[in-house]
N, C-alpha and C positions, 0 to 999 in steps of 0.2 A: 504493500500500500504506500502511496505517496506520503511524504512527510508534511504535506500541506492539506491533503484531503480530509474533510471533516469526518469524525467518527459518526456512525449511524446511530439511530435510535429506533427500536429498543437496543440497549447495549449488547454487545457481543463479546465472546471470549477474546477476540482480537483487540478490543479496546483495553481490556485488563492486561493483556500481554504486552501492550505498548508501554505500560508503566512498570513492568517487571525488570529485574536486573538481567542484562543480556548474557551473562556468563552461566553456562549450564552447570548445574551442581551447586550454585549459590543458593542459600536459604530463601532468597527473595526472587528466585528465577521463575516462579510460577505463581498464579493467583492464590489467594488465601481465603478459604471459606470461613465466614464468621457465623453469627447467630441469625436465625430467622430468615435464611436465604440470602443474606447480605454477603457480598464479596469484597475483598480488599486486594490491593496490589501496591507494591513499593519497590524502590530500587536504591535506597540510601539517600536520595536527593528529593524525591517526590513520593507522595502516598495518596491513594484515592480509595474511597469507599463507595460502592454502588449498591443501591437497595434491591434492584431487580434487573434481570436481563435474560438473554436467550442462552441458558446453560442449565445443566443438571448437576446435582451434588457429585455423582460418580464421574464427572468430567475431570475431577482434580484428585487423583490418587496419590498416595505416598507423600503426604505433606508433613513438614516439620511443625509440630505443635508449638515449639518455643518461638518460631517465627511469627505465628499468629498472636502469641502473647505479647511479644515486643511491639508488634503493630498496634495492638489495642492500647498499649501503654503510651503511645504518642499523645500529645496534648489536644485531643479532639474536643474536650470540654471547654477549652479556652477560646473557641471560635467566637467572633464578635456577634453582637445582637443581629438576628436575622432581619430586623426591621430597620437597620441603620441605613442612612442615605449614602454611606460610603462604599456600598457594594457597587462596583462599576463593571459594565458589560464590555468584554473584550471585543465583541462584534463592532463596537463603536470605534475601535482603533485598529481593526484588522488590516487596513491599508498600511499603517505604520509598521505593524508587526511583520508583515510579509513584503515590505517594500523591496528588500533584497532577497536573495535566494534562501529557500528554507534550509535550516541547519538540522541535521540528524542529531539526536541527543547523545549518541555514542559513536566512538571510533571503532575500527575493526579490532582494536586491542582491548575493547571493553572499558575504555576510559571516556570521561566526559569530553565531548567534542569542543575544540576551541570555539569560543562564542563571544560576541559583544556582551557587555554587562550593562543592564539598564537599572535605573533606580525607580522603584514603584511607590507611589504614595508619599514621596518625600523621605523615605526611611529605609526601605528594603531593597537590597541589591540582588538581582536575579539574572541568571543567564538567559539571553534571548532564545536560545534553543529550548529552554524549559517553558518559556512563555508561548513559543510557537506550538509546543506539544499540547499544553492544556487548552490553547485557543481552538483546538480541533474538537473539543467536547461540546455537546449541544447546550446552547444558552448559558455559556460559561460566564461567570462573574468573579472578580477578585475583590478582596477587601483592601481598599486604598486609604483607609483612615489612619488615625494615630494608633501606633502599636508599640508595645514595650520592646526593648532591645533583644530579649530572649525569645520572642515569639516567631513562629514561621509565618509565611505568607499564605493565608487561607483563601480557598476558592470554593465555589459551589457551581453545580450544573444540574441539568435535568436528572432527577432520581439519584443524585450523588453529591459528594463533597470531597475535598482534599486539601493538601498543604504542600508547600515547597519549603524545605528546611533551610535555615540560615547557614551560609557557608562563610566562616570567618576569613577564608583566603581571598574573598572578593573585597577589594578595597577601593577601586576606582570604577567609574562608569562613564559611558559615552552619551547617554540620552536619558531623559526622564519621562515616565509614563504616569498620567494622572497626578501631575504636580499639584500640591495643595495650594489653597489661597490663604492669604494672611490679611488681617485687618490693616488698612492703610495708615491708621494713626497709632494704634497700640501694639501692633506687631504680633498679636496672638493668632493662632491658627483658626480658621473658620471651618465649621463642620457643615457638610451638606446635609440637608434635611430629607427625610424619606418622603415619598409622594403623599400629599394630603396632610403633612405635619407642618407646624410652624417652625421656621428656621431657628436654630439654636447656635450658641457660640461654644466652641471647645476651649476650655480653660480661659474664660473671660478675665480681664484684668481686675484686680481688687479695686474697690472704690477709693478714690483719693480723698483723704480727710480734709475737711475745710480748715483753712488756716485763718487765725484772727487777723484783722486789719487794724493797724494803729489808728487811734482817734476815730474809730468807727464802732457804733453809730455816734454821730455828733452829739454833743451835750445839748439839752433843751435850752431854748432862748430864755433869757432873764428879763422879766418885765421891768 
């Protein structure tokens, strides 16, 4: 399959396999059955969970149970509020993501492919090859709001969710995606509001206390 072609829906085993580690014999080299028919896939850099798809439980034999346990230990519960206005659709910037040639996630030696680094949401550094990979998922959105320094880049898509792990080796970037806006006077970051909600400020400045003014108010006149 092309490294640019969208993944179909309903999800297939091929979608899961695209997020597995390419080295045969690796604990993450094949999809991971979870509970209630949910499936997972990871490769050390990205992880996805899909609620349902075109597969059967017996399609995935001889799986390592410890791999599934490590997968579930990832910070899934730290995902941002589902109603936040900072979830941004990658379809809106697809032209930028694929402006140049698609980049395969892996080299023939099972190493991450050389790739430009982009800054997402003003804080997260991600490989463009990884952004291109998740952009193939149906109705994919990434969280571009304020995030703590130890959190992954969360994303969600039709019948699934996932994350890109932070890589401390990434230090510089060539382009920004979903650059945040800041208040023109006070400098604090502005938060996008969810549809139908009143806009709010993220970390608004503390109110400035009033300072007394000398000789004010003036003394009352003397008759």
